[in-house]
Structure formats: C-alpha cells, structure tokens
C-alpha positions as CSV (number, residue, x, y, z in Angstrom):
1,X,16.5,-13.2,-9.4
2,X,13.0,-11.7,-9.4
3,X,12.5,-8.2,-7.9
4,X,9.2,-6.5,-7.3
5,X,8.5,-3.0,-5.9
6,X,5.3,-1.9,-4.2
7,X,4.1,1.4,-2.8
8,X,2.5,0.8,0.6
9,X,0.0,3.5,1.7
10,X,-0.4,3.2,5.5
11,X,-3.7,4.4,7.1
12,X,-5.5,4.1,10.4
13,X,-9.1,2.9,10.5
14,X,-11.8,4.7,12.4
15,X,-11.0,2.3,15.3
16,X,-7.3,3.2,15.2
17,X,-6.2,0.0,13.7
18,X,-3.5,-0.1,11.0
19,X,-4.5,-0.8,7.3
20,X,-2.3,-0.9,4.3
21,X,-3.2,-0.3,0.6
22,X,-0.6,-1.6,-1.8
23,X,0.1,-0.3,-5.3
24,X,1.9,-2.6,-7.7
25,X,4.4,-1.2,-10.1
26,X,4.3,2.4,-8.8
27,X,6.0,5.4,-10.2
28,X,9.4,5.6,-8.4
29,X,9.7,9.4,-8.4
30,X,6.7,10.3,-6.2
31,X,7.4,12.9,-3.6
32,X,5.7,13.2,-0.1
33,X,3.3,16.0,-1.1
34,X,2.0,14.0,-4.1
35,X,1.5,10.8,-2.2
36,X,0.0,12.5,0.8
37,X,-2.5,14.5,-1.3
38,X,-3.6,11.2,-3.0
39,X,-4.0,9.5,0.4
40,X,-5.9,12.4,1.8
41,X,-8.3,12.2,-1.2
42,X,-8.8,8.4,-0.6
43,X,-9.5,9.0,3.1
44,X,-11.9,11.9,2.4
45,X,-14.0,9.8,0.0
46,X,-15.0,7.4,2.7
47,X,-15.8,4.7,0.2
48,X,-13.9,1.8,1.9
49,X,-15.8,0.5,4.9
50,X,-16.5,-2.9,6.5
51,X,-19.3,-3.3,8.9
52,X,-19.8,0.4,9.2
53,X,-16.1,1.2,10.0
54,X,-14.1,3.4,7.7
55,X,-11.0,1.3,6.7
56,X,-8.8,4.1,5.3
57,X,-9.7,6.9,7.7
58,X,-6.5,8.7,8.6
59,X,-3.2,9.0,6.7
60,X,-0.2,7.5,8.6
61,X,2.6,7.2,6.1
62,X,3.8,5.6,2.9
63,X,6.8,3.6,1.8
64,X,8.3,1.7,-1.1
65,X,8.8,-2.0,-0.4
66,X,11.3,-4.0,-2.5
67,X,11.1,-7.8,-2.5
68,X,13.8,-9.9,-4.1
69,X,13.4,-13.7,-4.7
70,X,16.3,-15.9,-5.5
71,X,15.2,-19.4,-6.6
72,X,17.5,-22.2,-5.5
73,X,15.7,-24.6,-7.9
74,X,12.3,-25.2,-9.4
75,X,11.0,-28.5,-10.8
76,X,9.6,-28.6,-14.3
77,X,6.2,-29.9,-13.3
78,X,5.6,-27.2,-10.7
C-alpha cells in the first residue's frame, strides 16, 4: 500500500475560475492562519499569470488530500 498526502491551496483567478496549487509532502500541523497568510502572500505577489490573467488572484480555501494505492499485481518488466 502506498499513501501520499498533498496540501491543495485553492484560489480563484482574475476571471473567477478555480485554480489549485498542490504542495507535496506538506507539514501536517499547519493551522488556518498560517496557510491563509501564505496564500495571501502568493496572491499579493501577482507573479503567476497566463495571457495577462492572474492565476492565483483570490484565496478560496485549503485542504489536505490523502491518496492510497493498493496494487493488485505488477509485472516485473513494467
């Protein structure tokens, strides 16, 4: 069994569309104030854009996502 955990930072673009920034192997003891402050700093920098549209413009939320994979089998030459 293989389990991975990501922290997903959810933003809205300037156009109101949803965008997610994923962090692999995050600290598991982060509180709302810490995560929200970091996300506000990302949004305030305005450094992520595509075709003139800010991609991480407004903070929407954050969540830990856990993914577990149970292999049934795997061939040796794969």
